[in-house]
N, C-alpha and C positions, 0 to 999 in steps of 0.2 A: 819194372811193376813193385815195388819192394814190399816183403812179405809183412805182413800187420802182427803186431809184437802182442800178443793178447796178454801182459802184464799191464803193456802201456795203454790198452784199451780199458781192460778192468778199471785201472787207475783214475782216467779219464770218467767213464761214465760213473764208477764214485763221486770223484767230484761235481760232476753235476747234480748230481742226486743231490748231495748235500747242500748244493748251494740253491738250490732250489726248494729244499727244503728251510733252509734260513730262512725264506721268503713267506712260508707259510703252507709249502705245498707239498704233496706227496707224489712222486714219480708213480704217474700213470699209463701215461702212453709212451711208445716203444720207442725207446729212443737208438735208432738204427738209419738216419741218414748223416753221410758224411760232409766235409764242408764245400766237396764238388755239389752232391746234391744239396743241400739247402742253397750255395748258388744257383742251381739250375732250376730249383723249383720258381725264383722269381725273376729268371730269365727267360723263364716259361712261359710267365705270367707277364712279363713286359712284350714278349713276343715280339720283336717289329714286323713279322709277317703278317700282325692281324691290325694292329693300330694303325703302322706305318704304311698300309695299302689301302684300309676303310675311312682312313681319316685323311688321306690325301688332299681328295676333292677338295673339303672344308676350308684347307689353309689355300689350295692355288687358289681357289674363288676369294680368297680373303686380297693380301697386299701381292698376289702373282706370284713369280720366281722369288723374290726377298723372302716371301713367308718360310720356303724352303731353304734357300741357301744361306741366310742370316737367323731366320724365326729358331733353325732345327738346332743350330747351337747355344743360340740365349734360351732358348728351353731346356735343353740337355741341362747348362749350366745350374739353370734353377733348381732342375731333377736332381744335381748331383751335391750342390747345396742343401736342401732338405734331406736327402738321406744320409749327408756327413754327419748332421745334427743329429738324425737318429739311430745311426749306428753306434754315438758316442752313447746313449742312453740306453741303446740293447745291451752293449758291452755291459753296464752296470745291472741292467735287470731283465736278464735273458728268460721270460714265458710267454707259453702262450697266451694268445690277446696282447702281446705288451703293449699297445699304444696306449689302450684302457688302462693298462696298468703305471705305466708312467705317469700319466696325466693324473691318476690319483695318489699316487706316492709324491710326486713333484708338485703339484699341487691342490685340489682334495678330494672329498671323495664325489662331490657335484657335477668339479670339472671331467674326472674322469669316466663319469656315469654316461658323460653327454659326447664325451669324444666317443664313448665306446657303441651312441646309436650311430652317429656319423662313417663313423668306422666300417659298422654291419650294414647299414646300407647300402654305401659305397661300393662295397663288396657283391654286397645282389644285384648291385647294378652292372659289376662288371663282369659276375658270370653269364648275367643275360645279355651283355652286349655283346662280351665272346660269342656264343653258342646263337647270338641273332646272326652274327656274323660269317659261323660255321654256314650258315645256311645260304644267307643272302649277303655277298654275292659270292661266296666260294663253292657250296653244293650248288646252287639254282645256276649258277653261270658257268663254274668250269668242270662238273661233274654228273651234273643228268644230263647235259646231252652226249657222252660220252656211253651212256645207257640207251638212247633214245628220245628221251624225253624233253620236251619242248618244253622249255623255262616260262615262255606266256601262257602255257597250261595250269601251272602252279598256281592254288588258293590261298588265302589265308588259311582253311584246316591242314592244307599239306605243309603249311609253315609251321603252324601251331604242333602238330604230329610229330613233323621231323624235330623240332629243336624239344621237344619235352621227350624223345626217344634217345636223341644225344645227352640231352641232362640227367635224367636218370641211369644211362650204361656210364655217363663220369660219378657218379653216386653209391653205385655198385662195385666199381674199381676203387673208391677211396673205402667202402666201407670194409670191401678186404682184404686190408690190411695196408699199413703205408710203404713195406717191404714193394710191393707191387705199384702202390702210386711213385714210387723212389725210382723204382727201373722206367720207368713211363718219362718223367719226367725231365730225366737223366741223358734218355735217349732223347726227347727234346731239345734239350741244348745244343748235344752234336747237331740233332735234324737242321735246327735254325739258322745254323752257324752254313752250313752245306747249302742248303735251299738259298738263302741269303747272297751268298755268294756265287752260284752258279745262277742265278736270275738276273745279278748285277752284271756278271760278264756277258751272258746268253744278250738282252735288251743293250748292251753296247757294241758288241761282235756282230749283230744281223740288222743293229740301225745302219738307216739310210739318208737318216737325219743330219748336216755337218753338227757337230759339237759345238755349241754357242757357252762358253763360260760365263759372259756375259748377264746370262739367262738368273744366272743365281745370286744376284745382286740387283736385280731388276725388279723396281718398284713399280705395280701397275696395281691400280685401287681398280679390283673386280666387281665390288660389293655391288651388288642391285644388277650387277653382269645378267642374262638372261642364261639359265640352266645354272647358275650359282647358288650357294650357301647361306648368303647374307645380302640383308638388306644393305639399303646403300647408307654406305657412311663415310667420314674422315680417313686421312690415308691412317694415322698413327691408331685408331680404332682398329681401321682393317689390319693394322701389322698384329696385335695384340690378339686380336681374336684368331689370326693365324697359330699365336703360338699353341692354340689347343689342339693341333696335330701333336706338337711333340710332348704334354703336358700327357694328353689323354693315351698314345702309345709307352712314355715313359713313367709306368704307374703299376701298383701292384707290385712292388717291393718288401713293402709289409709281410710279404709271405717270408721272409727268411727270419721275420721275427716272432710271426705265429707259430712257425715251426721250431721255434729254440728248443721245445722241451720233448722233440724228437731227434736232435741233433747231439753230435758228440763235440763236445768241447765248444759249449754255443754261444760263451763270452769270447770268444775270439772269433768264431767260423761265422758265427751272423754278422758282425758288422762288415765281416769281409765278402761275406754272400751279398748282401744290398749294394754295397759298392761298387765289387766287381760286376754286378747285374748292372747297372746303370751306366756305368763307365762303358762296357764293352758294346748294350743295345745302344748305347748312344755313339757310339764309332760307326759301327756296320751298319746302324739306323740311317746313319747320315748318308755314307757312302752310297745304299739303296736308294733314299728319296730324291738324291741328285739325280741320281741316273734314268729315274721316271721323268725328270723334269728335261732332262739333255737330250732324250731321245724322243720327246713327242715332236709331231710335225709342227706343231702349230698349238701355241698355246692356250688361245684364243677358244679354238677348236676343244680342248682337253680341258675348260671352264664347262663348256656347255653338255660335255660328254658327262659331266658328273661322276656319279660310280662307276661307269662304263667304260672308264676312261682306263682301265685295266687289262679289257678284255679287249681293248682297242690295240695296245701294246703288247700284249702275249698273242694278238693276231699276225704278228711283223715273224713269229718265230718259226719254226720247221714245227709239223703237227705231232712227230713224236715227242720231241722237246714242251712244248705246249702239255702234253699229256702228262708228261713225268713233273712236270715245275707244278701243276693245273692239282696230282692228288699230293706230291711235299706240302703244299702250301695248306693243303685241306688239314692234314694231319696234323701238323704244326698247330693248327689253330687249334683243333679238336683238344690237342694235350694242351694247349693254354687254356683252355675251359677247366680242366680234370684239375691242372695246376690252382685256379683260380677258385673250384670248391672247396680244394683241402684248406685252403688260405681260409677263404669265407665260411669253412664249418670249425676249422679252430678257433676262432675268434666267436662263434657262436658259445662254444662251450665255454670256453674261459671266463666269457660274459657271465654265464649260467652257472658257474662254477659258486663264483661269488654273491647269487642272487640276484642278478642286474635283468634277468630277460621275465617275462611270464613264465611258469612249467618250466621253471628251473630246477629240480630234480630230475625231471623225466630229461632235458635237455645237455644236462651235465654228464648223463650215463656213460660209462665207457664198455665196450664191447669185449668182453671175457676172453673169446679166443683171437681176435684180432687186437686188440688193443687199441680200436678208435672210436673216435663220440659218434655212435652210430647213431642214435637221433638227433644228432646236431646237421649231421651231413644228408639225411633225408630232408628235414625241414630247410637247410639251406636250398635242396636243389628245388624242393616244389614251390618256395618263395622267388626263384629267379624264374625260371619257366613261368610265375604268374605274374609276373613285369613284363614280361617277352607279349602279354596279349594288348598291349596299347596299341593303336593306332601305327603312330610314327615313330615307334619303339626306339630306331636306333639312336634319331640324333640325341631322344630326350638324354638315352641311356646311357650313351659315348659321354656327352657332354656331364650329365649329374655324379657319373663315377669319378670321375677326374675331378669337377670340384667338390665332394661328400669324401673324397679318398684323402686330397690333398690339405681340406680342413682337420680331419682328423688327423693329419702326419703333424700338422703344424701347433695343433690344440699342445702336445707334450711338448712341443719343442718350446712354445712360448713360456709354458710353469717350469720347464727346467732356466731359462734364461733367467725368472727370476727366482729362482731357487737355489743355482748356484753359488756354490761359497757359505751359503748358509744352512739350511734343510740339506742342500745335496752337496757331501762330502765327500761320499766314495765311489770311486771312478771307476770304470773294467780294462782291460788290457788297452781298451781302445782307449783313447785320448785326445782330443783334438788342443789342448794345452790354453793358450792364450790364444787362442783365433778359434774357441768355442763359443764366446759371447759372442763376435761380431759375425760369425757365420750363423748362429743363432736368429740375430735380428734379424741378417736378409731371407731370412727361409720364412719368415712370419709378415716380413714386408712384401716379399714375392710373392705370398700367400693371399694376401687380404687385394694383390692387381687381379690376382687367378681370378679370385671367386668375384670379382668387379665384371670380369671380362665373360667368366661364364655363366652371369644372368643377364646379359643382354642380349634383346633380339637376336635372335628369332629361338635363343633357348631362356626365354624367357617364364617356360614351364616349370624350370630348374630352379626360379626364383618360387615360385609358389609352391612346390615340392619342400622346398627348405624352410618355406615361414610354417608348411602344416608340420613339417618335423618337429621345429623347434615348437608349435604350440600340441602337439600333442607330448611330448617330452614335458613343459608346464604344467600342464594337466598332472601327468601319473606323478612329476615330481614332486609339485605342491599341491594337486587337487586331491591325487590318492596317496599323500603320505608316506611315499615311497622316499621321501630325503628321510624322515625318522626310521624308515625299518632297513633301508641299503647300509650293510656295513664297508662295503669295500675289499679289497686287497687284504689278508691279511698283513700285509706288513705299514699297514697305515690305522694310524690309533684311530679307534672306532669312537664316531661321536655317540653309538647308542652305548656301548658299555663301560666307556670313559677308559678304556682297559687299550695300551699296545702289544698286540696280540704276539708282534713278531719283533724283535728289535735289529738293527743292520749288525750286519758285523766286518 
């Protein structure tokens, strides 16, 4: 490891602070994250050991093996296209709450305000869904039996108390400073790599099932199948539904953008963090989920098992290895939730800083000792706990988080598509050049398909939540006059004052 040049580090900090000031903000958060740490926080949120396991049964019960072998690469390519478009904008505007700022600057303050609400709801849902998964299946199935606890004896109140304790502990770690969170998310990055590789090798090494690679391209319509996740539908619809495995897993990479104001040389490191987290997650995740499929003794039985498929696979391993993997997966998912809460709280802080939330003056406060947005952290945690109280929480939370987050991803991309070469002429170090508009167009079209798939039965509740969110936003924006009071980021021309507070440099 090369020694850190203090003069270079100081120069980079000064540059970051000046760039932030040019966008109308003072450096308040502690800028202590390296390029690797920025990558690690997104990689930790994506966490192939979370969505890659918990959402696997949904994909398998859609179009069978093809949902894994073909669907994962297709979904990963879409995620990479979206990440590339977002990375280019992040390189131009490296701020906390990035997506909201990008939509406001490249579109208008109303577009940015709506982006913020979709992004914030998606982030609350992803914290809730990850911590729900920490409990079930990982604690309930893998850890509880180690302490002699019968999983069947655990009630809804045990679940609620456990999720609350996990989420509040993550809030405390976040509140205590970005240095602690960074150390833990850096560790999480290494841990995810190690456990994913060990899990894959162990399942393949101890499997007694002959490896049939034809499973990876086998289209079998399991919709409507006993134990499956989907009602009966055609093969095309089944395959599209199966894409939600990859989309739910490879999401949350906006965390790199949300921690821009805590990252050294953000204009370069944030785009790298986003793209690398998606690329490595796509590669290692694909190998892992393919291994799940290949070692299954019987695909139809795997569909019937639903979420129990993973416990059945681990049952083929020696007890000592099963325990070690169980503990590693549990810790990885806990740290995934920690990173999710970091991202969510920074988004809430940034939106409140511009007056976009009720009680903004309180939510934008930064702790004097730890330089963290304390109020935003604790409110994010409480809202995430509340979201898990719904009976069928995981299915709604996982699908909802994917839909809402990707809507908030493509909104600034769509705004950039219209603004490029017109009002958006300043590009950062990461520039897609001639590919910028084609990639942005693909991202927007793919996002529309994702939204369509995400609101189909049995996920129509996501549609109801979406419509309710839009109705609430309309009431606030038009009925309560937010459009006349909300100024938006300092860099955009205020429709209230009629003046441009900050000019692009």
